[in-house]
C-alpha positions as CSV (number, residue, x, y, z in Angstrom):
1,M,100.1,124.5,112.4
2,T,101.2,123.3,115.8
3,D,102.4,119.9,116.7
4,Q,99.2,119.5,118.8
5,T,97.0,120.2,115.9
6,I,98.7,117.6,114.0
7,Q,98.5,115.1,116.5
8,D,94.8,115.8,117.1
9,E,94.2,115.6,113.3
10,L,96.2,112.1,113.4
11,I,94.4,110.8,116.5
12,S,90.9,111.6,114.9
13,S,91.8,109.7,111.8
14,I,92.7,106.5,113.5
15,R,89.7,104.3,114.2
16,T,89.6,102.2,117.3
17,I,88.2,98.8,117.1
18,T,87.3,97.2,120.4
19,D,88.0,93.6,121.2
20,Y,90.2,92.8,118.2
21,P,91.8,90.5,117.7
22,K,90.8,89.1,121.0
23,E,88.6,90.5,123.6
24,G,90.0,93.4,126.0
25,I,92.0,94.6,123.1
26,L,91.7,98.0,121.6
27,F,93.0,97.9,117.9
28,R,94.5,100.9,116.4
29,D,93.6,100.7,113.0
30,I,95.6,103.2,110.9
31,T,94.0,102.0,107.5
32,T,91.4,105.0,108.0
33,L,94.3,107.4,108.4
34,L,95.9,106.0,104.9
35,G,92.5,106.6,103.3
36,N,92.5,110.4,104.3
37,A,94.9,111.9,101.9
38,R,95.7,114.9,104.2
39,A,96.3,113.1,107.2
40,F,98.4,110.6,105.4
41,R,100.6,113.2,104.0
42,R,100.8,114.8,107.4
43,A,102.1,111.6,109.2
44,V,104.6,111.0,106.1
45,D,105.8,114.5,106.3
46,A,106.3,114.2,110.3
47,L,108.1,110.9,110.0
48,V,110.6,112.4,107.5
49,Q,110.9,115.8,108.9
50,P,114.0,115.2,111.3
51,W,116.0,113.6,108.4
52,A,115.2,115.8,105.6
53,G,118.2,116.9,104.0
54,S,120.4,114.4,105.7
55,K,122.1,111.0,104.3
56,V,119.8,108.0,104.7
57,D,120.5,105.0,102.5
58,Q,117.8,102.7,103.2
59,I,114.4,102.8,104.9
60,A,113.3,99.4,106.1
61,G,109.6,98.4,106.5
62,I,108.0,96.0,108.4
63,E,105.5,93.8,106.8
64,A,102.7,95.0,106.1
65,R,101.8,98.3,106.9
66,G,105.6,99.6,107.4
67,F,105.8,98.8,103.6
68,I,103.0,101.7,102.7
69,L,104.7,104.0,105.1
70,G,108.3,103.2,104.6
71,G,107.6,103.6,101.0
72,A,106.4,107.1,101.1
73,V,109.2,107.8,103.6
74,A,112.0,106.4,101.1
75,H,110.5,108.2,98.3
76,Q,110.7,111.8,100.4
77,L,114.1,111.0,101.7
78,S,115.6,109.7,98.3
79,A,116.5,106.5,100.0
80,G,116.2,102.9,99.0
81,F,113.5,100.7,100.6
82,V,114.0,97.2,102.1
83,P,111.2,94.9,102.9
84,I,111.4,93.0,106.0
85,R,108.8,90.0,105.6
86,K,107.6,86.8,107.3
87,K,109.7,83.7,106.6
88,G,109.4,82.5,103.1
89,K,108.0,85.3,101.4
90,L,111.2,86.8,99.8
91,P,112.7,85.0,96.3
92,H,116.2,85.6,96.8
93,E,118.9,84.6,99.5
94,T,117.6,86.0,102.7
95,V,119.0,86.5,106.5
96,R,116.6,85.5,109.0
97,I,115.8,86.2,112.9
98,A,113.5,84.2,114.9
99,Y,111.4,86.3,117.7
100,S,108.7,85.7,120.3
101,L,105.2,86.3,119.8
102,E,102.7,86.1,122.7
103,Y,101.9,82.4,121.8
104,G,105.1,81.0,120.4
105,L,107.9,82.0,117.7
106,D,108.0,83.3,114.3
107,E,110.7,84.4,111.9
108,M,111.4,87.6,109.7
109,E,113.8,87.9,107.0
110,M,115.3,90.4,104.3
111,H,117.2,89.8,101.3
112,K,120.9,89.2,102.1
113,D,122.1,91.9,99.8
114,A,119.7,94.5,100.8
115,I,121.9,96.3,103.3
116,Q,125.4,97.2,103.1
117,P,127.8,97.5,106.2
118,G,127.5,101.1,107.5
119,D,124.2,101.9,105.6
120,R,122.2,104.6,107.3
121,V,118.9,102.9,107.9
122,I,115.6,103.9,109.3
123,L,113.0,101.3,110.5
124,V,109.2,102.1,109.8
125,D,106.1,100.5,110.8
126,D,102.8,101.8,111.6
127,L,102.7,101.3,115.5
128,I,104.9,99.9,118.3
129,A,103.4,98.0,121.1
130,T,105.4,95.3,122.8
131,G,108.3,95.9,120.5
132,G,109.1,92.4,119.6
133,T,108.8,92.5,116.0
134,A,110.5,96.1,115.8
135,E,113.2,94.6,118.3
136,A,113.8,91.5,115.8
137,A,114.0,94.0,112.7
138,C,116.6,96.3,114.6
139,K,118.6,93.2,115.4
140,L,118.4,91.7,111.8
141,L,119.5,94.9,110.6
142,K,122.1,95.6,112.9
143,S,123.6,91.8,112.1
144,M,123.9,93.0,108.3
145,G,126.0,95.9,109.4
146,A,123.2,98.7,109.4
147,N,123.4,101.9,111.3
148,I,120.0,102.3,112.5
149,V,119.5,106.0,112.6
150,A,115.9,105.6,114.1
151,A,112.7,103.7,114.5
152,C,109.7,105.4,113.3
153,F,106.1,104.8,114.0
154,I,102.7,106.6,113.8
155,V,101.3,104.8,117.0
156,D,102.8,104.1,120.3
157,L,101.2,102.3,122.9
158,P,103.6,103.3,125.8
159,D,102.0,101.1,128.4
160,L,103.2,98.0,126.5
161,G,106.9,99.1,126.8
162,G,108.0,98.6,123.1
163,R,109.9,102.2,122.8
164,K,112.2,100.9,125.9
165,K,113.3,98.0,124.4
166,L,114.5,99.6,121.3
167,E,116.0,102.4,123.3
168,E,117.9,99.6,125.2
169,L,119.2,98.8,121.7
170,S,120.5,102.3,121.4
171,V,117.8,102.7,118.6
172,P,116.3,106.3,118.7
173,V,112.5,106.0,118.5
174,R,110.0,108.5,116.8
175,T,106.4,108.2,117.3
176,L,103.9,110.7,116.3
177,V,100.8,109.9,118.7
178,E,100.3,108.0,121.8
179,F,97.2,105.8,122.8
180,P,96.9,104.6,126.5
181,G,96.5,100.8,127.2
182,H,96.7,98.1,124.7
């Protein structure tokens, strides 16, 4: 099966919702992909493929869809899983970082003991748009001494520039499909 065939299958399994969460936005909803066993398997396999057989210590997943994808990727790579969550959601001692949203600031955190210095980590989430959340997650991981192997996403919205932000942090980015616009 060609890469283009897989991309076409993934694209056709992602629902687009117009004007959500606000007017003018085309929301790329991967819940339909997650509910399609074949497409879900193909997406996870494609995210895993470049690192199959290599040493990866941890997969870090960004709340919430990054948990679903990251758990599957961690399983396939025999790696641990590190949840990166919104402030106040983790029960043990945490490290946190503030980051900018369209209308203000938010914070994300992870357990302080989740990453050991030198751990090879792959960051996983469903989509990269402006890159603010992924950039903050990368900075948080690096602050704990992680060696970020890559950041992986099913969907890239290249017009919003998120990939470039991560590449400026020397983080390689892998995406499976692109959609124009926002």
